[in-house]
N, C-alpha and C positions, 0 to 999 in steps of 0.2 A: 744598759740602765741598769743600777744596781737594784734590789731592793731590801725594804728596810724593816726596821723595827718597830714596829708600829708603840708608841705609849700605852700604857693603858688607860681604857674611859674612862679610870676612876685612880684616885689615891687608895698606896698599898696597902694600906688598914683599913679602905670603906668596907669591907665584906665581913670585918671580925663581926660576933667570933664564930663564925660559920666557916670562915676562909680565913687566915691568920695574915699576916705580913709578911712572916720569915715561909710561906708558901706560895703568896702570888713573887716575892723575890724571886727565890730557890726555879719557882716554876718559870716565867716570862723572862726574867733576865739570866737564865743560863739556858735552862731549855728552848725555850721558844729564839730564845739569840743565835743559838748555837745551826738551827734549822736553817735561820735564814743565813750566815755565814757559810754554810756547808753548801747550803743552795746557790750562792751567789759564786763560791769557789767552781762547783759542778759544771755549772751553762753558761761560763765564761769563755765567750771566744766560741760558741756551738750554735746550732739552730735555733736554740732555746733561750739564749741570750734577752733578746726584748719582746718574748711572749708575757702572758698574765698568766698569772699562777693559774689558772684555773684552763687554759688554754695547755699548758706545762704537764696539769693534773693526765689530762684527758690523755693527750696525744703519750703517755710514758706509763700508764696503767698497765696495758699488757703487752710491756715489750721487758722482759726480762733482763737484758744487757742495761739499762736503766733506770733497775731498780731504786737505786738512790738517788737518781734525782728526782723520781716519784715520791719518795719515802718522806723526803725532806721540801717537796713544794708543796704537797699537802699537809704534812704537818705543818707549817706556814700556816697556810692556811686555814687547818682546822682551831687553832689556838686561835689564829684572829678572831675567828666567828666564837668560838667559845667563852674568849673576855666580852664580847658584847652581845653574850645569853643570859648577862650575870649585871647587876646592879644594885648598889646599897638599898635596904629595904625590900628588896625584890621578894619575890615568890606569891605563895596565894594563889587564887583563881582569875585565870583572865577571864574580860569580858568582851561583848560585843561578836566582829562576826566569830572572833577565835571561837569563842565559849559556845555557840550557834556551832561551829565544824566540831566541836568534841563531843557536843551530845549529838548530833546527827553521825557521826564515825563509830564511836565508843559506847554511845549511850550514856555518858556522863562524864566528869572530868575525873571524879575519883577510878573510873576504869582508865582510862588513859595515864593516870599515877599510878596504877597497878601493870599497867604492862609495861610504861619507862622503867620503873624500879628494877620488875625483873630482866629487862634488857641487858639495861647496865651490870645489873648483881651477877648476872649468868653469862656475860660476857669471860671465857676461858681466856685468863691471861691481860693483855695489856688491848685496849680499844676505847673506842666510843658509844655511847647510845644515842638514839636520835628521835628529833618529831623530824619529818619529811612528806611532801607533797611526790605521790608517786600514784600517774596518770588521773593526774586532778584529787585526789583522795589522801587523807589525812592517815600516815601508816607509824605505826613506832618498830622504828630496824637496830641492831648492833652494828658494828663492823670492826673487824681486827684491825690492832694494829692503828695504821694512820690511814688506812681505807676511807675514801670517802663518797659517800649515795651519789653526789653526780657520775660516779662514773658506772653508776646500774642505771641512766638517765632516771635520777630521782632528783627532789629540790630540798636543800636542809633548809628547816626552819627554827631548829634547837637541838644541838649537842650538851650533852654532858661527858667531859673528858675521866675515864675510867683506867688510866694508864694510874700505878701506885701513884708517882714522885704529884701529881694531883690532888692526893688528899693525906698522904701515910701518915706524913707530918702533925697531922690536924685530929685524923680518925684512925688513925694505926690501919690494922686490918679491917674497919666495919666498911668496907664500902654502902652497903646500905644504906647506914646511918650518913653517909655524906650524901648518897641519891636524894633519900628523907630533906635533909638539911638544906642539897642546893632545890628543889623543889618546891618547901616550903619558904624560902627564906633569901633566895639569891636570882630566879629566874627573871627576868627583864621579860617580859609576855609582850609590852610596847613595843620592842626590836623583836620580837618576834610574829606579833602582828604583820609590822612594818613588811617583815620577808614574804608573809602571803599578801598583803597589799599588793608590794610591786610584782610578786608574779604574775596574779589575777591582771594588772595592765598591761605588764607584757602580752599575755594571750588573749586580751583583749583587743592591742595593738597590731598582732598577726592575723586575729582573725580578720579585721578590719582590710589588712592588705588582702587577704586573700579571697575576700567574701564577694 
């Protein structure tokens, strides 16, 4: 079963002026599409041909002989997740359970914003800034290149792609301005909340099965 390039969950111009149509066309239709194509070529007629992206990522993370498979599988997953982390008219502050967790873990939403921007701005070279669940606690982390937090037993809730092709056409070398725009105008907090709720439901199901 071949992997397919998922369509964007909004129109190419829907995130303007904070992410331009040109950036989305370049980023989605070229970069993301190439990762999908490369992954299909690499896993064809291998043990990974019919496995999920998550299974491939976890199975190849520590195997240097399969580094290219890992890179392309992780980038396909990361990009699909990134698109869903944004929406037209997004950003601002979350409410409900997520707001409560920000206050409990970071002291305030503003403290989370500071940590997230710092993670993205200080990632040397290419990579991602993430909000994750780590042992059932919210945590801000950064990863290099294609690395996904799931390889560290962390649950991704939100990510911002800080590879240059994610922002350079719109912000040039002003990565911090891109991160600020992402948080203020683009984040889909409803999607982030759903990731948290799905994890909590899965944990509850596990407890019932083992309790």
